[in-house]
LOGUVEX-294201 format. One record per residue (C-alpha): residue number from 1; residue in one letter; x, y, z. Coordinates in pm, whole numbers, plus 50000, padded with zeros to 5 digits. Layout:
# residues N
seq:NUM type:A c1:X c2:Y c3:Z
...
# end
This chain:
# residues 378
seq:1 type:M c1:50001 c2:50000 c3:50000
seq:2 type:Q c1:50122 c2:50349 c3:49916
seq:3 type:F c1:50089 c2:50668 c3:50117
seq:4 type:S c1:50048 c2:51025 c3:49996
seq:5 type:V c1:49949 c2:51375 c3:50106
seq:6 type:I c1:49690 c2:51589 c3:49927
seq:7 type:F c1:49681 c2:51969 c3:49932
seq:8 type:E c1:49374 c2:52189 c3:49890
seq:9 type:A c1:49542 c2:52501 c3:50036
seq:10 type:Q c1:49245 c2:52581 c3:50258
seq:11 type:L c1:49251 c2:52902 c3:50452
seq:12 type:A c1:49051 c2:53045 c3:50740
seq:13 type:D c1:49073 c2:53425 c3:50775
seq:14 type:P c1:49207 c2:53458 c3:50419
seq:15 type:T c1:49413 c2:53775 c3:50432
seq:16 type:V c1:49684 c2:53828 c3:50173
seq:17 type:D c1:49965 c2:53769 c3:50424
seq:18 type:R c1:49806 c2:53450 c3:50556
seq:19 type:E c1:49745 c2:53323 c3:50203
seq:20 type:H c1:50109 c2:53378 c3:50107
seq:21 type:Q c1:50227 c2:53201 c3:50421
seq:22 type:L c1:49989 c2:52911 c3:50359
seq:23 type:I c1:50135 c2:52833 c3:50018
seq:24 type:H c1:50488 c2:52827 c3:50161
seq:25 type:D c1:50359 c2:52611 c3:50449
seq:26 type:C c1:50225 c2:52358 c3:50199
seq:27 type:V c1:50566 c2:52340 c3:50031
seq:28 type:E c1:50727 c2:52281 c3:50371
seq:29 type:Q c1:50482 c2:51997 c3:50437
seq:30 type:A c1:50551 c2:51843 c3:50095
seq:31 type:V c1:50929 c2:51847 c3:50151
seq:32 type:L c1:50881 c2:51689 c3:50494
seq:33 type:A c1:50654 c2:51426 c3:50340
seq:34 type:E c1:50947 c2:51302 c3:50128
seq:35 type:E c1:51172 c2:51288 c3:50435
seq:36 type:M c1:50906 c2:51088 c3:50617
seq:37 type:G c1:50877 c2:50824 c3:50344
seq:38 type:F c1:50554 c2:50923 c3:50174
seq:39 type:D c1:50527 c2:50805 c3:49815
seq:40 type:R c1:50348 c2:51100 c3:49658
seq:41 type:V c1:50201 c2:51448 c3:49703
seq:42 type:W c1:49881 c2:51549 c3:49523
seq:43 type:A c1:49762 c2:51903 c3:49455
seq:44 type:V c1:49406 c2:51995 c3:49358
seq:45 type:E c1:49302 c2:52260 c3:49106
seq:46 type:H c1:49021 c2:52497 c3:49198
seq:47 type:H c1:48944 c2:52855 c3:49101
seq:48 type:S c1:48790 c2:53143 c3:49297
seq:49 type:L c1:48690 c2:52917 c3:49590
seq:50 type:K c1:48800 c2:53146 c3:49870
seq:51 type:W c1:48841 c2:52962 c3:50201
seq:52 type:Y c1:48798 c2:52616 c3:50044
seq:53 type:A c1:49091 c2:52595 c3:49800
seq:54 type:H c1:49355 c2:52853 c3:49714
seq:55 type:M c1:49542 c2:52600 c3:49497
seq:56 type:S c1:49467 c2:52757 c3:49158
seq:57 type:A c1:49795 c2:52678 c3:48981
seq:58 type:P c1:49900 c2:52327 c3:49087
seq:59 type:E c1:50134 c2:52294 c3:48789
seq:60 type:V c1:50349 c2:52569 c3:48944
seq:61 type:F c1:50319 c2:52436 c3:49298
seq:62 type:L c1:50412 c2:52081 c3:49193
seq:63 type:T c1:50707 c2:52206 c3:48986
seq:64 type:W c1:50838 c2:52396 c3:49287
seq:65 type:V c1:50793 c2:52086 c3:49506
seq:66 type:A c1:50966 c2:51866 c3:49247
seq:67 type:A c1:51263 c2:52104 c3:49243
seq:68 type:R c1:51287 c2:52088 c3:49624
seq:69 type:T c1:51272 c2:51706 c3:49638
seq:70 type:R c1:51441 c2:51405 c3:49480
seq:71 type:T c1:51225 c2:51093 c3:49504
seq:72 type:I c1:50864 c2:51168 c3:49601
seq:73 type:R c1:50612 c2:51157 c3:49317
seq:74 type:V c1:50410 c2:51469 c3:49236
seq:75 type:G c1:50049 c2:51434 c3:49130
seq:76 type:H c1:49776 c2:51648 c3:48978
seq:77 type:G c1:49477 c2:51553 c3:49186
seq:78 type:V c1:49336 c2:51689 c3:48959
seq:79 type:V c1:49370 c2:51911 c3:48650
seq:80 type:C c1:49034 c2:52068 c3:48564
seq:81 type:M c1:48997 c2:51924 c3:48213
seq:82 type:P c1:48691 c2:52100 c3:48067
seq:83 type:F c1:48818 c2:52284 c3:47765
seq:84 type:R c1:48790 c2:52643 c3:47887
seq:85 type:F c1:48974 c2:52571 c3:48210
seq:86 type:N c1:49277 c2:52420 c3:48040
seq:87 type:H c1:49354 c2:52364 c3:47673
seq:88 type:R c1:49403 c2:51989 c3:47639
seq:89 type:A c1:49721 c2:52023 c3:47428
seq:90 type:R c1:49862 c2:52262 c3:47687
seq:91 type:V c1:49783 c2:52011 c3:47963
seq:92 type:A c1:49986 c2:51752 c3:47773
seq:93 type:E c1:50276 c2:51993 c3:47715
seq:94 type:R c1:50291 c2:52107 c3:48078
seq:95 type:A c1:50263 c2:51749 c3:48207
seq:96 type:A c1:50544 c2:51633 c3:47982
seq:97 type:M c1:50771 c2:51920 c3:48085
seq:98 type:L c1:50716 c2:51855 c3:48457
seq:99 type:D c1:50755 c2:51481 c3:48413
seq:100 type:L c1:51081 c2:51537 c3:48224
seq:101 type:L c1:51226 c2:51783 c3:48477
seq:102 type:S c1:51122 c2:51571 c3:48777
seq:103 type:G c1:51284 c2:51259 c3:48637
seq:104 type:G c1:50959 c2:51078 c3:48561
seq:105 type:R c1:50778 c2:51147 c3:48890
seq:106 type:L c1:50446 c2:51286 c3:48766
seq:107 type:D c1:50095 c2:51142 c3:48800
seq:108 type:L c1:49813 c2:51314 c3:48612
seq:109 type:G c1:49453 c2:51315 c3:48735
seq:110 type:A c1:49153 c2:51469 c3:48557
seq:111 type:G c1:48838 c2:51625 c3:48700
seq:112 type:R c1:48549 c2:51854 c3:48623
seq:113 type:G c1:48582 c2:52155 c3:48856
seq:114 type:G c1:48209 c2:52182 c3:48834
seq:115 type:T c1:48104 c2:52450 c3:49083
seq:116 type:A c1:47906 c2:52744 c3:48944
seq:117 type:Q c1:48170 c2:52977 c3:49094
seq:118 type:E c1:48448 c2:52814 c3:48891
seq:119 type:T c1:48268 c2:52750 c3:48566
seq:120 type:S c1:48135 c2:53107 c3:48554
seq:121 type:L c1:48490 c2:53243 c3:48593
seq:122 type:C c1:48615 c2:53059 c3:48285
seq:123 type:G c1:48298 c2:53037 c3:48079
seq:124 type:V c1:48275 c2:52658 c3:48107
seq:125 type:D c1:47964 c2:52485 c3:47975
seq:126 type:R c1:47851 c2:52286 c3:48281
seq:127 type:D c1:47640 c2:52051 c3:48071
seq:128 type:R c1:47948 c2:51934 c3:47879
seq:129 type:T c1:48203 c2:51895 c3:48159
seq:130 type:A c1:48190 c2:51513 c3:48185
seq:131 type:Q c1:48212 c2:51470 c3:47808
seq:132 type:E c1:48496 c2:51723 c3:47781
seq:133 type:V c1:48694 c2:51557 c3:48061
seq:134 type:E c1:48677 c2:51220 c3:47885
seq:135 type:E c1:48778 c2:51366 c3:47549
seq:136 type:A c1:49066 c2:51557 c3:47710
seq:137 type:L c1:49191 c2:51237 c3:47875
seq:138 type:R c1:49172 c2:51065 c3:47539
seq:139 type:I c1:49387 c2:51340 c3:47381
seq:140 type:V c1:49649 c2:51327 c3:47659
seq:141 type:G c1:49651 c2:50948 c3:47652
seq:142 type:R c1:49726 c2:50943 c3:47278
seq:143 type:A c1:49947 c2:51253 c3:47255
seq:144 type:W c1:50281 c2:51073 c3:47219
seq:145 type:E c1:50181 c2:50742 c3:47061
seq:146 type:R c1:50305 c2:50871 c3:46727
seq:147 type:D c1:50537 c2:51151 c3:46621
seq:148 type:E c1:50232 c2:51379 c3:46584
seq:149 type:L c1:49900 c2:51393 c3:46767
seq:150 type:E c1:49591 c2:51380 c3:46549
seq:151 type:H c1:49247 c2:51373 c3:46711
seq:152 type:H c1:48898 c2:51369 c3:46561
seq:153 type:G c1:48646 c2:51355 c3:46844
seq:154 type:E c1:48283 c2:51440 c3:46905
seq:155 type:L c1:48376 c2:51781 c3:47045
seq:156 type:L c1:48709 c2:51862 c3:46890
seq:157 type:D c1:48922 c2:51817 c3:46579
seq:158 type:I c1:49300 c2:51849 c3:46597
seq:159 type:G c1:49505 c2:51810 c3:46283
seq:160 type:P c1:49854 c2:51654 c3:46301
seq:161 type:H c1:50078 c2:51841 c3:46545
seq:162 type:P c1:50381 c2:51730 c3:46748
seq:163 type:I c1:50331 c2:51764 c3:47125
seq:164 type:L c1:50664 c2:51876 c3:47271
seq:165 type:P c1:50853 c2:51783 c3:47476
seq:166 type:R c1:50799 c2:51412 c3:47528
seq:167 type:P c1:50757 c2:51299 c3:47889
seq:168 type:A c1:51015 c2:51087 c3:48071
seq:169 type:Q c1:50755 c2:50816 c3:48138
seq:170 type:A c1:50650 c2:50634 c3:47822
seq:171 type:P c1:50404 c2:50678 c3:47671
seq:172 type:H c1:50287 c2:50929 c3:47936
seq:173 type:P c1:50251 c2:50976 c3:48314
seq:174 type:P c1:49990 c2:50747 c3:48481
seq:175 type:L c1:49637 c2:50882 c3:48431
seq:176 type:F c1:49365 c2:50911 c3:48696
seq:177 type:L c1:49007 c2:51036 c3:48729
seq:178 type:A c1:48849 c2:51202 c3:49034
seq:179 type:C c1:48569 c2:50973 c3:49156
seq:180 type:S c1:48296 c2:51040 c3:49410
seq:181 type:R c1:48010 c2:50826 c3:49277
seq:182 type:T c1:47956 c2:50481 c3:49130
seq:183 type:E c1:47909 c2:50642 c3:48787
seq:184 type:T c1:48255 c2:50802 c3:48787
seq:185 type:L c1:48417 c2:50487 c3:48924
seq:186 type:T c1:48261 c2:50292 c3:48636
seq:187 type:Q c1:48380 c2:50556 c3:48393
seq:188 type:A c1:48738 c2:50542 c3:48530
seq:189 type:A c1:48745 c2:50162 c3:48496
seq:190 type:Q c1:48607 c2:50172 c3:48144
seq:191 type:L c1:48859 c2:50434 c3:48039
seq:192 type:G c1:49144 c2:50232 c3:48192
seq:193 type:V c1:49254 c2:50502 c3:48438
seq:194 type:G c1:49310 c2:50505 c3:48812
seq:195 type:A c1:49048 c2:50619 c3:49063
seq:196 type:L c1:49105 c2:50910 c3:49304
seq:197 type:V c1:48825 c2:50861 c3:49559
seq:198 type:M c1:48767 c2:51201 c3:49718
seq:199 type:G c1:48520 c2:51143 c3:49999
seq:200 type:F c1:48476 c2:51134 c3:50376
seq:201 type:A c1:48232 c2:50842 c3:50397
seq:202 type:G c1:48482 c2:50602 c3:50555
seq:203 type:P c1:48609 c2:50246 c3:50504
seq:204 type:E c1:48269 c2:50078 c3:50469
seq:205 type:S c1:48175 c2:50311 c3:50186
seq:206 type:I c1:48523 c2:50269 c3:50035
seq:207 type:A c1:48473 c2:49892 c3:50026
seq:208 type:G c1:48152 c2:49937 c3:49826
seq:209 type:M c1:48323 c2:50173 c3:49586
seq:210 type:R c1:48610 c2:49928 c3:49540
seq:211 type:R c1:48360 c2:49655 c3:49452
seq:212 type:A c1:48198 c2:49882 c3:49194
seq:213 type:Y c1:48537 c2:49966 c3:49044
seq:214 type:D c1:48642 c2:49601 c3:49028
seq:215 type:E c1:48312 c2:49497 c3:48876
seq:216 type:A c1:48350 c2:49761 c3:48607
seq:217 type:I c1:48707 c2:49642 c3:48540
seq:218 type:A c1:48587 c2:49285 c3:48503
seq:219 type:A c1:48311 c2:49385 c3:48258
seq:220 type:R c1:48502 c2:49642 c3:48048
seq:221 type:T c1:48628 c2:49606 c3:47694
seq:222 type:P c1:48932 c2:49784 c3:47546
seq:223 type:D c1:48730 c2:49996 c3:47305
seq:224 type:R c1:48690 c2:50283 c3:47558
seq:225 type:F c1:49047 c2:50287 c3:47685
seq:226 type:V c1:49204 c2:50632 c3:47655
seq:227 type:S c1:49557 c2:50492 c3:47633
seq:228 type:S c1:49753 c2:50184 c3:47537
seq:229 type:V c1:49859 c2:50167 c3:47902
seq:230 type:V c1:49596 c2:50074 c3:48163
seq:231 type:N c1:49615 c2:50202 c3:48522
seq:232 type:D c1:49391 c2:50032 c3:48782
seq:233 type:H c1:49529 c2:50212 c3:49088
seq:234 type:F c1:49268 c2:50287 c3:49360
seq:235 type:S c1:49352 c2:50584 c3:49587
seq:236 type:V c1:49132 c2:50688 c3:49880
seq:237 type:L c1:49110 c2:50997 c3:50100
seq:238 type:C c1:49214 c2:50969 c3:50464
seq:239 type:P c1:49148 c2:51278 c3:50679
seq:240 type:T c1:49403 c2:51263 c3:50960
seq:241 type:I c1:49560 c2:51449 c3:51248
seq:242 type:V c1:49802 c2:51246 c3:51463
seq:243 type:L c1:49948 c2:51377 c3:51789
seq:244 type:D c1:50068 c2:51218 c3:52113
seq:245 type:D c1:49753 c2:51359 c3:52281
seq:246 type:R c1:49459 c2:51164 c3:52136
seq:247 type:E c1:49191 c2:51409 c3:52247
seq:248 type:A c1:49385 c2:51710 c3:52120
seq:249 type:A c1:49428 c2:51541 c3:51782
seq:250 type:R c1:49056 c2:51467 c3:51761
seq:251 type:R c1:48968 c2:51828 c3:51846
seq:252 type:V c1:49208 c2:51969 c3:51587
seq:253 type:G c1:49102 c2:51718 c3:51322
seq:254 type:L c1:48729 c2:51746 c3:51370
seq:255 type:R c1:48752 c2:52126 c3:51379
seq:256 type:G c1:48944 c2:52121 c3:51052
seq:257 type:Q c1:48692 c2:51882 c3:50899
seq:258 type:R c1:48405 c2:52109 c3:51001
seq:259 type:F c1:48572 c2:52400 c3:50822
seq:260 type:F c1:48625 c2:52176 c3:50518
seq:261 type:A c1:48261 c2:52064 c3:50522
seq:262 type:Q c1:48122 c2:52414 c3:50566
seq:263 type:S c1:48343 c2:52547 c3:50286
seq:264 type:I c1:48211 c2:52273 c3:50055
seq:265 type:A c1:47855 c2:52355 c3:50158
seq:266 type:H c1:47917 c2:52722 c3:50080
seq:267 type:W c1:48050 c2:52675 c3:49727
seq:268 type:Y c1:47874 c2:52354 c3:49626
seq:269 type:G c1:47544 c2:52401 c3:49803
seq:270 type:G c1:47486 c2:52770 c3:49858
seq:271 type:A c1:47525 c2:52766 c3:50237
seq:272 type:G c1:47666 c2:53053 c3:50440
seq:273 type:L c1:48034 c2:53130 c3:50494
seq:274 type:P c1:48236 c2:52872 c3:50687
seq:275 type:D c1:48284 c2:52925 c3:51059
seq:276 type:E c1:48646 c2:53027 c3:51113
seq:277 type:A c1:48648 c2:53048 c3:51493
seq:278 type:V c1:48855 c2:52802 c3:51694
seq:279 type:V c1:48727 c2:52772 c3:52051
seq:280 type:E c1:48972 c2:52614 c3:52292
seq:281 type:G c1:48830 c2:52300 c3:52454
seq:282 type:A c1:48513 c2:52294 c3:52242
seq:283 type:D c1:48328 c2:51965 c3:52189
seq:284 type:E c1:48416 c2:51946 c3:51821
seq:285 type:A c1:48231 c2:51618 c3:51765
seq:286 type:A c1:47911 c2:51787 c3:51884
seq:287 type:E c1:47984 c2:52094 c3:51670
seq:288 type:L c1:48030 c2:51870 c3:51365
seq:289 type:R c1:47694 c2:51701 c3:51431
seq:290 type:T c1:47527 c2:52041 c3:51469
seq:291 type:A c1:47674 c2:52156 c3:51137
seq:292 type:A c1:47539 c2:51843 c3:50968
seq:293 type:E c1:47195 c2:51904 c3:51118
seq:294 type:Q c1:47201 c2:52260 c3:50981
seq:295 type:V c1:47271 c2:52126 c3:50632
seq:296 type:V c1:46981 c2:51879 c3:50659
seq:297 type:A c1:46749 c2:52155 c3:50780
seq:298 type:R c1:46849 c2:52390 c3:50496
seq:299 type:L c1:46795 c2:52121 c3:50231
seq:300 type:S c1:46456 c2:52036 c3:50383
seq:301 type:E c1:46352 c2:52401 c3:50374
seq:302 type:Q c1:46438 c2:52409 c3:50004
seq:303 type:D c1:46255 c2:52080 c3:49934
seq:304 type:I c1:46583 c2:51918 c3:49824
seq:305 type:P c1:46607 c2:51545 c3:49902
seq:306 type:V c1:46851 c2:51466 c3:50182
seq:307 type:R c1:47069 c2:51184 c3:50055
seq:308 type:P c1:47365 c2:51013 c3:50228
seq:309 type:A c1:47604 c2:51212 c3:50009
seq:310 type:S c1:47460 c2:51535 c3:50152
seq:311 type:T c1:47612 c2:51470 c3:50495
seq:312 type:A c1:47901 c2:51230 c3:50416
seq:313 type:V c1:48158 c2:51507 c3:50464
seq:314 type:F c1:48040 c2:51538 c3:50828
seq:315 type:H c1:48120 c2:51172 c3:50899
seq:316 type:A c1:48360 c2:51186 c3:51197
seq:317 type:D c1:48523 c2:50841 c3:51197
seq:318 type:H c1:48869 c2:50908 c3:51054
seq:319 type:A c1:49238 c2:50883 c3:51147
seq:320 type:Y c1:49228 c2:51139 c3:51426
seq:321 type:G c1:49419 c2:51046 c3:51742
seq:322 type:T c1:49747 c2:50873 c3:51816
seq:323 type:A c1:49969 c2:50682 c3:51572
seq:324 type:D c1:49800 c2:50360 c3:51689
seq:325 type:D c1:49463 c2:50505 c3:51596
seq:326 type:A c1:49594 c2:50598 c3:51252
seq:327 type:I c1:49741 c2:50250 c3:51201
seq:328 type:A c1:49408 c2:50091 c3:51288
seq:329 type:Y c1:49222 c2:50321 c3:51050
seq:330 type:A c1:49470 c2:50263 c3:50766
seq:331 type:E c1:49432 c2:49889 c3:50820
seq:332 type:R c1:49058 c2:49931 c3:50763
seq:333 type:L c1:49125 c2:50120 c3:50441
seq:334 type:R c1:49362 c2:49846 c3:50326
seq:335 type:A c1:49097 c2:49583 c3:50403
seq:336 type:A c1:48847 c2:49793 c3:50205
seq:337 type:G c1:49072 c2:49768 c3:49898
seq:338 type:A c1:49282 c2:50083 c3:49902
seq:339 type:D c1:49600 c2:50074 c3:49696
seq:340 type:E c1:49694 c2:50416 c3:49830
seq:341 type:V c1:49599 c2:50626 c3:50133
seq:342 type:M c1:49581 c2:50998 c3:50052
seq:343 type:C c1:49634 c2:51181 c3:50383
seq:344 type:L c1:49429 c2:51500 c3:50411
seq:345 type:V c1:49612 c2:51695 c3:50680
seq:346 type:Q c1:49601 c2:52059 c3:50569
seq:347 type:M c1:49247 c2:52176 c3:50652
seq:348 type:G c1:49155 c2:52539 c3:50699
seq:349 type:T c1:49178 c2:52570 c3:51079
seq:350 type:V c1:49462 c2:52322 c3:51137
seq:351 type:P c1:49780 c2:52503 c3:51249
seq:352 type:Q c1:50106 c2:52438 c3:51066
seq:353 type:E c1:50270 c2:52275 c3:51369
seq:354 type:A c1:49989 c2:52016 c3:51386
seq:355 type:C c1:50029 c2:51943 c3:51014
seq:356 type:L c1:50404 c2:51892 c3:51049
seq:357 type:E c1:50370 c2:51677 c3:51359
seq:358 type:T c1:50107 c2:51462 c3:51187
seq:359 type:L c1:50341 c2:51397 c3:50894
seq:360 type:R c1:50622 c2:51311 c3:51134
seq:361 type:Q c1:50404 c2:51065 c3:51325
seq:362 type:W c1:50293 c2:50898 c3:51003
seq:363 type:G c1:50653 c2:50876 c3:50882
seq:364 type:E c1:50803 c2:50752 c3:51207
seq:365 type:K c1:50524 c2:50523 c3:51330
seq:366 type:V c1:50240 c2:50461 c3:51085
seq:367 type:I c1:50407 c2:50400 c3:50750
seq:368 type:P c1:50673 c2:50167 c3:50901
seq:369 type:H c1:50392 c2:49947 c3:51029
seq:370 type:F c1:50294 c2:49876 c3:50669
seq:371 type:R c1:50647 c2:49898 c3:50529
seq:372 type:P c1:50880 c2:49753 c3:50792
seq:373 type:R c1:51207 c2:49823 c3:50610
seq:374 type:G c1:51111 c2:50175 c3:50506
seq:375 type:R c1:51070 c2:50348 c3:50174
seq:376 type:E c1:51368 c2:50173 c3:50010
seq:377 type:A c1:51203 c2:49832 c3:50055
seq:378 type:A c1:50895 c2:49956 c3:49871
# end
């Protein structure tokens, strides 16, 4: 099993000075992650989502991290692939350049970036995002199969052009798709790309999603593959804060998760601004339940059906506590079928010292449990 860290660049009290410090803090965490034996760092791409994600240019962030490190892989988790967010040929060019300069360390995920806030910024047609993401993946997957890329798709025609430079990994970096529902898991399997499962529902839900992914793999045919190389890697989100003090870790983690959940509710569901206050000694589990109840009440007032997905981000059973608690939780994820655990540490209200200590605890105590002889053995 592999271990990684994913960065949203979330920010409570988003002043300019705090935002600038946050980006540098994320780089510091990424460099420490390599020292601690993590396999990979992922960076999201979002636009104009104040509070929730200030990571608008992951290609620059990942390049900076790659230059500061030697072995850890760098991953787009994900590039927003609808055409007006990123030109698909430019995605291929940038990916190849970073893969080349990093010595073949890049992984490339695709996603929709489908909030109204983001799509309105770039003029994206929200009705076409899923179709555009698939066609963009198909272009990237075929970009270097011949000396020149030529593509004639449902949405786009590209005459013969060389895509330069060529990446270090042949024929291209491993491809992934962001997955949060059975439909996207099925799509990822049919396209022959890895699954980045971005959700808080926990190991039991992960096990069901793994079954859906495996069933789609078993039933697929090669005609929908986006590349000559198939990637069936299954990565799952793991919210985590690990400290020597179990109760302190749970307070910090649950408070960060509540900020994360309220930020999502603001941009994805039209709720109010996220609560930025950190109250010393607060019952954060109770506060998280109250926030979930507020979401349910708001949806009910608007006659919107309350489905399990509506409150999944408020699910509190994650790797918050001591290193032993994190080991036990990661064991559950492994049993659920995870090939990779993506540690979500940097949440909006979590202080930098707690992020760094969490990464140290994972590197010194958690990862060695699964990899007794360290990174070199893997």
